[in-house]
One Martini backbone bead per residue (centre of mass of N, CA, C, O) as a GRO file, in nm:
protein
  150
    1MET     BB    1   0.120   4.313  -2.676
    2GLY     BB    2  -0.132   4.560  -2.615
    3ILE     BB    3  -0.216   4.812  -2.359
    4ASP     BB    4  -0.503   5.020  -2.263
    5PRO     BB    5  -0.556   5.157  -1.982
    6GLY     BB    6  -0.878   5.183  -1.813
    7LYS     BB    7  -1.204   5.207  -1.836
    8THR     BB    8  -1.113   5.164  -2.126
    9VAL     BB    9  -0.994   4.879  -2.276
   10GLY     BB   10  -0.717   4.812  -2.477
   11ILE     BB   11  -0.641   4.561  -2.734
   12ALA     BB   12  -0.337   4.417  -2.891
   13CYS     BB   13  -0.244   4.178  -3.146
   14ILE     BB   14   0.069   4.060  -3.262
   15ASP     BB   15   0.292   3.921  -3.447
   16LEU     BB   16   0.633   3.841  -3.543
   17GLU     BB   17   0.549   4.010  -3.826
   18GLY     BB   18   0.314   4.245  -3.753
   19ARG     BB   19   0.039   4.116  -3.747
   20VAL     BB   20  -0.289   4.143  -3.699
   21LEU     BB   21  -0.505   3.962  -3.458
   22LEU     BB   22  -0.605   4.197  -3.243
   23LEU     BB   23  -0.892   4.415  -3.178
   24SER     BB   24  -0.993   4.564  -2.862
   25HIS     BB   25  -1.272   4.654  -2.634
   26LYS     BB   26  -1.363   4.759  -2.285
   27TYR     BB   27  -1.575   4.838  -2.045
   28PHE     BB   28  -1.462   4.740  -1.761
   29ALA     BB   29  -1.233   4.536  -1.775
   30SER     BB   30  -1.121   4.237  -1.697
   31GLU     BB   31  -0.863   4.030  -1.656
   32GLU     BB   32  -1.010   3.781  -1.769
   33TRP     BB   33  -1.091   3.903  -2.040
   34ILE     BB   34  -0.810   3.967  -2.142
   35ILE     BB   35  -0.693   3.680  -2.127
   36TRP     BB   36  -0.904   3.548  -2.308
   37GLN     BB   37  -0.851   3.713  -2.562
   38ILE     BB   38  -0.555   3.639  -2.597
   39ASN     BB   39  -0.592   3.322  -2.603
   40GLN     BB   40  -0.737   3.322  -2.889
   41VAL     BB   41  -0.432   3.394  -3.039
   42GLY     BB   42  -0.230   3.339  -2.787
   43THR     BB   43   0.108   3.387  -2.666
   44PRO     BB   44   0.277   3.624  -2.523
   45VAL     BB   45   0.613   3.780  -2.518
   46ILE     BB   46   0.474   4.069  -2.504
   47VAL     BB   47   0.398   4.343  -2.281
   48ALA     BB   48   0.242   4.659  -2.359
   49SER     BB   49   0.283   5.012  -2.343
   50ASP     BB   50   0.226   5.367  -2.430
   51LYS     BB   51   0.345   5.424  -2.142
   52PRO     BB   52   0.598   5.484  -1.900
   53GLU     BB   53   0.405   5.421  -1.690
   54ARG     BB   54   0.308   5.223  -1.461
   55SER     BB   55   0.088   4.929  -1.476
   56SER     BB   56  -0.100   4.697  -1.320
   57LEU     BB   57  -0.236   4.569  -1.567
   58VAL     BB   58   0.018   4.511  -1.725
   59ASP     BB   59   0.167   4.350  -1.506
   60LYS     BB   60  -0.053   4.127  -1.467
   61THR     BB   61  -0.057   4.027  -1.757
   62ASN     BB   62   0.235   3.950  -1.769
   63ALA     BB   63   0.229   3.743  -1.536
   64ALA     BB   64   0.025   3.544  -1.676
   65PHE     BB   65   0.262   3.497  -1.924
   66ASN     BB   66   0.565   3.542  -1.879
   67SER     BB   67   0.670   3.807  -1.997
   68ARG     BB   68   0.772   4.086  -2.151
   69LEU     BB   69   0.829   4.412  -2.084
   70PHE     BB   70   0.685   4.727  -2.225
   71TYR     BB   71   0.818   5.059  -2.210
   72PRO     BB   72   0.840   5.358  -2.296
   73GLN     BB   73   1.051   5.641  -2.259
   74ARG     BB   74   0.801   5.805  -2.377
   75VAL     BB   75   0.563   6.006  -2.465
   76LEU     BB   76   0.329   5.988  -2.707
   77ARG     BB   77   0.215   6.140  -2.969
   78THR     BB   78  -0.061   6.164  -3.155
   79TYR     BB   79   0.078   6.171  -3.437
   80GLU     BB   80   0.237   5.906  -3.389
   81LYS     BB   81  -0.007   5.722  -3.350
   82ARG     BB   82  -0.136   5.776  -3.626
   83GLU     BB   83   0.102   5.681  -3.798
   84LEU     BB   84   0.126   5.384  -3.683
   85SER     BB   85  -0.210   5.335  -3.753
   86LYS     BB   86  -0.221   5.363  -4.040
   87GLY     BB   87  -0.467   5.171  -4.226
   88LEU     BB   88  -0.645   5.081  -3.996
   89ASN     BB   89  -0.924   4.913  -3.831
   90ILE     BB   90  -0.996   5.146  -3.600
   91LYS     BB   91  -1.239   5.240  -3.357
   92ASN     BB   92  -1.035   5.369  -3.132
   93VAL     BB   93  -0.809   5.495  -2.901
   94HIS     BB   94  -0.768   5.228  -2.748
   95GLU     BB   95  -0.681   5.053  -2.984
   96ARG     BB   96  -0.460   5.237  -3.082
   97ASP     BB   97  -0.282   5.237  -2.823
   98ALA     BB   98  -0.242   4.931  -2.817
   99TYR     BB   99  -0.110   4.908  -3.093
  100VAL     BB  100   0.126   5.101  -3.041
  101ALA     BB  101   0.252   4.933  -2.820
  102ALA     BB  102   0.304   4.682  -2.992
  103ARG     BB  103   0.469   4.825  -3.219
  104LYS     BB  104   0.698   4.941  -3.043
  105ALA     BB  105   0.797   4.667  -2.948
  106PHE     BB  106   0.853   4.550  -3.224
  107ASN     BB  107   1.054   4.778  -3.317
  108ALA     BB  108   1.273   4.713  -3.097
  109TYR     BB  109   1.322   4.419  -3.271
  110LYS     BB  110   1.348   4.452  -3.585
  111SER     BB  111   1.650   4.404  -3.648
  112LYS     BB  112   1.656   4.116  -3.537
  113PHE     BB  113   1.428   4.004  -3.716
  114MET     BB  114   1.576   4.055  -3.985
  115GLN     BB  115   1.814   3.873  -3.921
  116ILE     BB  116   1.647   3.616  -3.890
  117ASP     BB  117   1.505   3.618  -4.170
  118SER     BB  118   1.800   3.596  -4.324
  119SER     BB  119   1.920   3.322  -4.136
  120VAL     BB  120   1.646   3.161  -4.093
  121GLU     BB  121   1.444   2.923  -4.113
  122ALA     BB  122   1.108   2.948  -4.128
  123GLN     BB  123   1.027   2.721  -3.902
  124ARG     BB  124   1.220   2.894  -3.668
  125ARG     BB  125   1.160   3.201  -3.631
  126GLU     BB  126   0.958   3.227  -3.397
  127GLU     BB  127   1.130   3.086  -3.183
  128ILE     BB  128   1.377   3.278  -3.203
  129LYS     BB  129   1.233   3.543  -3.144
  130ALA     BB  130   1.129   3.466  -2.863
  131LYS     BB  131   1.414   3.426  -2.742
  132VAL     BB  132   1.527   3.708  -2.794
  133ILE     BB  133   1.321   3.851  -2.612
  134LYS     BB  134   1.437   3.657  -2.365
  135LYS     BB  135   1.771   3.717  -2.404
  136PHE     BB  136   1.876   3.584  -2.645
  137SER     BB  137   2.078   3.502  -2.866
  138ILE     BB  138   2.083   3.383  -3.171
  139SER     BB  139   2.288   3.154  -3.117
  140GLU     BB  140   2.156   3.045  -2.861
  141ALA     BB  141   1.884   2.978  -2.991
  142LEU     BB  142   1.993   2.781  -3.212
  143GLU     BB  143   2.156   2.600  -2.974
  144ASN     BB  144   1.993   2.577  -2.702
  145LYS     BB  145   2.087   2.775  -2.497
  146LYS     BB  146   2.156   2.967  -2.251
  147ALA     BB  147   2.109   3.264  -2.137
  148GLY     BB  148   2.355   3.538  -2.102
  149ARG     BB  149   2.109   3.723  -2.012
  150ARG     BB  150   1.877   3.958  -1.826
   0.00000   0.00000   0.00000
């Protein structure tokens, strides 16, 4: 899930297949509103920002779900954000930036997800993808071993 912090907060949730589950925004959104909105569609395994600078709102949301944090390595340009969000029914730049954050985090794991999709039976894919995000190797996740990395 992605968050665009600010006076108007944008949030976007996508599933581990990359499908949009939620796009929303609110002026002066509280942490409680954000968490409530996210809980309506599930529990995130990644909480992402579209900017490389740390945000207390992103960090606090992440802590509420014990997820992995994702911050991009550099500031994304407007044309990159438009390209990543092309074809979606996005109401404003806050939803767009939140979606871009979620999509960039998803794309960071895309090659691993494709490997899982081609080698793991359908009913276990989401579970294995979530474990890989939490630093398990695919084989560790399949064998229910402890993660060998931090």
